[in-house]
C-alpha atoms as one frame of an Amber mdcrd trajectory, in Angstrom:
protein
   0.016  -0.011   0.084   1.243   3.438  -0.941   1.935   5.852   1.850   1.089
   8.835  -0.024  -1.441   9.731  -2.716  -1.250  12.678  -5.075  -3.978  15.183
  -5.315  -4.252  17.764  -8.031  -6.401  20.877  -7.754  -7.462  23.184 -10.547
  -8.205  26.536  -9.057 -10.576  28.925 -10.602 -12.519  31.998  -9.236 -15.519
  30.211  -7.976 -14.681  26.461  -8.118 -11.932  23.969  -7.129 -11.732  20.810
  -9.263 -10.020  18.043  -7.153  -8.498  14.847  -8.669  -7.048  12.014  -6.713
  -4.609  10.306  -8.996  -4.365   6.769  -7.319  -8.205   6.149  -7.192  -8.841
   8.150 -10.414 -11.600  10.084  -8.664 -12.705  13.686  -9.283 -14.966  16.018
  -7.507 -15.861  19.703  -7.751 -15.966  22.007  -4.672 -16.684  25.706  -4.071
 -13.621  27.841  -3.837 -14.889  29.043  -0.417 -13.317  28.662   2.997 -16.523
  27.043   4.248 -16.138  24.192   1.660 -12.390  23.546   2.288 -12.997  21.022
   5.219 -15.203  18.950   2.841 -12.277  18.595   0.421 -10.135  16.901   3.211
 -12.945  14.834   4.283 -13.529  13.582   0.781  -9.820  12.841   0.162  -9.612
  10.934   3.616 -12.665   8.848   2.559 -11.391   8.073  -0.853  -7.899   7.156
   0.162  -8.601   5.179   3.129  -6.448   7.417   5.581  -3.468   7.503   3.485
  -1.462  10.695   3.622  -2.035  13.146   0.634   0.262  15.413  -1.109  -1.786
  18.292  -2.548  -0.580  20.277  -5.558  -2.113  23.292  -7.359  -1.285  26.134
  -9.407  -0.255  29.534  -8.015  -3.073  31.665  -9.210  -2.708  34.650  -6.969
  -5.707  35.731  -4.820  -7.867  32.792  -5.986  -5.506  30.165  -4.510  -4.320
  32.052  -1.429  -7.272  31.173   0.969  -6.886  27.408   0.044  -3.199  27.671
   0.831  -3.708  29.377   4.163  -6.232  26.778   5.175  -4.041  23.847   4.152
  -1.158  25.432   6.221  -3.319  25.860   9.257  -4.312  22.251   9.128  -0.604
  21.204   8.669  -1.268  19.524   5.366   1.677  19.146   2.949   1.010  21.055
  -0.284   2.804  22.845  -3.087   1.752  25.942  -5.057   3.566  25.637  -8.433
   3.991  28.058 -11.206   1.361  27.416 -14.045   4.237  27.659 -16.594   6.205
  25.073 -14.889   3.284  22.556 -15.055   2.431  23.416 -18.563   5.948  22.861
 -19.876   6.145  19.528 -18.015   3.191  18.080 -19.993   4.756  17.879 -23.326
   2.421  17.961 -26.338  -1.204  17.898 -25.072  -4.598  18.473 -26.758  -7.752
  19.690 -25.199  -8.341  21.526 -21.841 -11.001  21.689 -19.275 -11.135  21.919
 -15.403 -11.285  18.102 -14.990  -8.508  17.365 -17.356  -6.360  20.100 -15.724
  -6.803  18.723 -12.307  -5.795  15.357 -13.462  -2.711  16.668 -15.182  -1.686
  18.608 -12.008  -1.979  15.355  -9.971   0.160  13.565 -12.673   2.706  16.435
 -12.338   2.792  15.971  -8.565   3.310  12.218  -8.841   6.011  12.507 -11.542
   8.229  15.296 -10.014   7.392  14.662  -6.323  11.078  14.467  -5.388  11.809
  17.822  -7.086   8.789  19.926  -5.948   9.428  22.259  -3.094   6.900  22.421
  -0.375   5.209  25.714  -0.039   5.469  27.641   3.100   3.527  30.778   3.242
   5.312  33.934   4.082   4.719  35.818   7.429   1.528  38.045   7.553   3.400
  41.278   7.328   5.171  40.155   4.166   1.785  39.093   2.682   0.339  42.533
   3.718   3.292  44.345   2.001   2.669  42.227  -1.149  -0.933  43.344  -1.436
   0.061  46.974  -0.767   2.677  46.801  -3.520   0.220  45.367  -5.902  -2.230
  48.071  -5.117   0.403  50.722  -5.508   1.492  49.338  -8.872  -1.972  49.456
 -10.269  -2.596  52.982  -8.885   0.636  54.308 -10.393  -0.246  52.816 -13.753
  -3.659  54.474 -13.565  -1.831  57.717 -12.734   0.424  57.405 -15.577  -2.573
  56.734 -17.949  -4.270  59.903 -16.802  -1.215  62.044 -17.188  -0.748  60.714
 -20.700  -4.272  61.502 -21.567  -4.050  65.159 -20.250  -0.898  65.589 -22.365
  -2.785  64.335 -25.420  -5.703  66.503 -24.923  -3.617  69.570 -24.432  -2.310
  69.058 -28.039  -5.710  69.789 -29.459  -7.687  71.805 -26.790  -6.535  74.668
 -24.615  -7.427  75.101 -20.950  -9.602  78.030 -21.763 -11.818  76.212 -24.263
 -12.862  73.338 -21.895 -11.800  74.281 -18.293 -14.154  71.687 -16.862 -12.326
  68.842 -18.501  -9.022  69.854 -17.267 -10.317  70.538 -13.682 -11.629  66.946
 -13.700  -8.303  65.588 -14.860  -6.522  67.589 -12.292  -8.766  66.391  -9.573
  -8.317  62.750 -10.440  -4.582  63.036 -10.820  -4.400  64.790  -7.412  -6.360
  62.068  -5.819  -4.354  59.329  -7.342  -1.090  60.899  -6.055  -2.674  61.280
  -2.582  -3.663  57.548  -2.582  -0.081  56.548  -3.592   1.300  58.505  -0.656
  -1.057  56.867   1.676  -0.121  53.446   0.348   3.593  54.187   0.737   2.871
  55.484   4.344   1.120  52.138   5.095   4.204  50.248   3.722   6.500  52.185
   5.896   4.434  51.608   8.925   4.427  47.813   8.483   8.190  47.815   7.944
   8.870  50.121  10.907   6.680  47.967  13.334   8.298  44.727  12.429  11.915
  44.603  13.767  13.245  42.041  11.292  11.781  43.860   8.285  12.975  47.158
   9.538  16.574  45.896   9.961  16.842  44.405   6.453  15.047  47.465   5.050
  17.581  49.749   6.691  20.456  47.710   5.444  19.530  47.380   1.841  18.566
  51.068   1.400  21.999  51.917   2.416  22.799  50.983  -1.238  22.507  53.704
  -3.860  19.615  53.008  -6.103  17.535  50.969  -3.651  14.533  53.047  -2.787
  11.447  52.302  -0.666   9.687  50.521  -3.447  12.641  48.552  -4.800  13.765
  47.564  -1.233  10.284  46.490  -0.227   9.890  44.435  -3.414  13.174  42.668
  -2.646  12.032  41.908   0.940   8.691  40.621  -0.237   9.866  38.312  -3.043
  12.804  37.024  -1.001  10.658  36.482   2.196  13.069  38.818   3.789  15.997
  37.070   2.223  15.164  33.676   3.371  13.579  32.168   0.225  16.654  32.087
  -1.988  19.920  30.400  -1.008  22.124  32.706  -2.931  21.915  36.028  -4.636
  22.603  34.384  -7.948  19.210  32.352  -7.654  17.275  35.354  -6.924  18.994
  37.208  -9.867  17.988  34.295 -12.136  14.373  34.583 -10.904  14.463  38.331
 -11.814  15.711  37.552 -15.307  18.967  39.414 -15.051  21.354  36.439 -15.475
  22.696  35.832 -18.930  22.643  32.242 -20.370  24.696  30.842 -23.244  23.018
  30.596 -26.587  25.070  27.997 -28.556  24.495  24.658 -30.218  26.896  22.819
 -32.457  28.741  24.919 -35.067  25.783  26.816 -36.553  24.335  28.559 -33.462
  26.814  30.723 -31.745  24.861  33.615 -30.303  25.878  35.771 -27.495  24.810
  35.086 -23.889  21.198  36.405 -23.275  18.978  36.979 -20.334  15.809  34.645
 -20.275  12.348  36.093 -20.930  11.120  33.723 -18.151  11.397  36.084 -15.352
   9.534  38.311 -12.779   9.175  41.266 -15.069   8.227  43.761 -12.316  11.356
  42.923 -10.381  13.487  43.204 -13.434  12.029  46.589 -14.379  12.646  47.881
 -10.798  16.193  46.581 -10.659  16.819  48.313 -14.009  15.721  51.539 -12.489
  17.945  50.874  -9.468  20.905  50.224 -11.773  20.346  53.471 -13.671  20.204
  55.413 -10.321  23.282  53.568  -8.954  25.259  54.194 -12.006  24.652  57.969
 -11.624  25.085  58.292  -7.731  27.451  55.493  -6.805  31.021  56.677  -7.591
  32.391  53.159  -8.073  29.561  52.017 -10.213  29.529  55.328 -12.139  33.310
  54.831 -12.909  32.705  51.315 -14.035  29.828  52.329 -16.292  31.922  55.065
 -17.897  34.887  52.786 -18.378  32.893  50.132 -20.075  31.186  52.716 -22.307
  34.655  54.068 -23.359  35.608  50.403 -24.243  32.604  50.236 -26.613  30.618
  47.846 -24.503  26.832  47.649 -24.779  24.955  49.996 -22.531  22.297  47.487
 -21.537  24.884  44.807 -20.918  26.642  47.208 -18.564  23.577  48.096 -16.771
  22.688  44.489 -16.490  25.999  43.781 -14.698  25.222  46.745 -12.391  21.778
  45.158 -11.568  23.547  41.973 -10.601  25.990  43.963  -8.481  23.027  45.687
  -6.715  21.416  42.296  -5.869  24.813  40.788  -4.785  25.549  43.686  -2.442
  21.976  43.579  -0.995  22.184  39.837  -0.119  25.865  40.404   1.175  25.001
  43.250   3.650  21.823  41.388   4.895  23.864  38.334   5.621  26.610  40.367
   7.239  24.192  42.530   9.210  26.010  45.898   8.520  25.314  48.681   6.180
  26.967  49.114   2.768  30.391  50.958   3.243  31.934  52.654   0.271  35.610
  51.832   1.051  36.900  53.995  -1.737  36.278  57.098   0.364  38.892  55.844
   2.858  41.472  55.351   0.001  44.478  57.483   0.197
């Protein structure tokens, strides 16, 4: 008798399709916390009290309630990237919720020894994550309104339609105010958590690491505990170049992978641009490589990696970054 059965769950907004691989059984439940205990009861009934390994896709807010419930019940589970599951399937045809739950269960069985069990981050990190998401959406909306005003100004003057521009100004002012409130809430959470406060103070001693960049790094590294090395985090951010060669015909330059956290990659690019302007050592490095005819983007990508490496180093060391060049004679 097997000591463990593999359960795949296809998560959608309103429903959960649950498939138990070993007994080839499927059942649909509501994606509601009141229905979660029934899932465990059904699995227990079908598997005759064997332990279950539950696997489902990480679908953001739709899967968070289920994950929180499973962790509270001390159930072993894994939230896996949908892309990772999709690429493991090979060539497949057809798609529906029942089939997807079966494929997730098969993935859990096939790669059980490689799947990393999910451990939810601390509540403060989760709160910061939601606030960052809200700020990002608000900032994009603000950018859209500012662009709209600039477009309208090309064809209509303020004096021709003052009501229109007054409305635009009111919305833009309100959005800027909301962004400041969100940032204040982010600072409050960080300042009231000693561990987060310490890490944040350390990494923001680096040139280019601001409130938002620093908070994103803390959230996605679970306060620098999720990734064993800075290189693994850099790979996750999509800033590590990989070779592009095959035989004698394909000999391309090393390239970064498009499979990445695009938001972190964008923010680290902004951090690198700022560091290249305000950090004396990195600025000299940037100018020297430019004079040698090196690519601007490849140089900035190196600086992105340097920023990440420094952040991990100073958190591990527990002391702020020190520019030793200022002590050079």
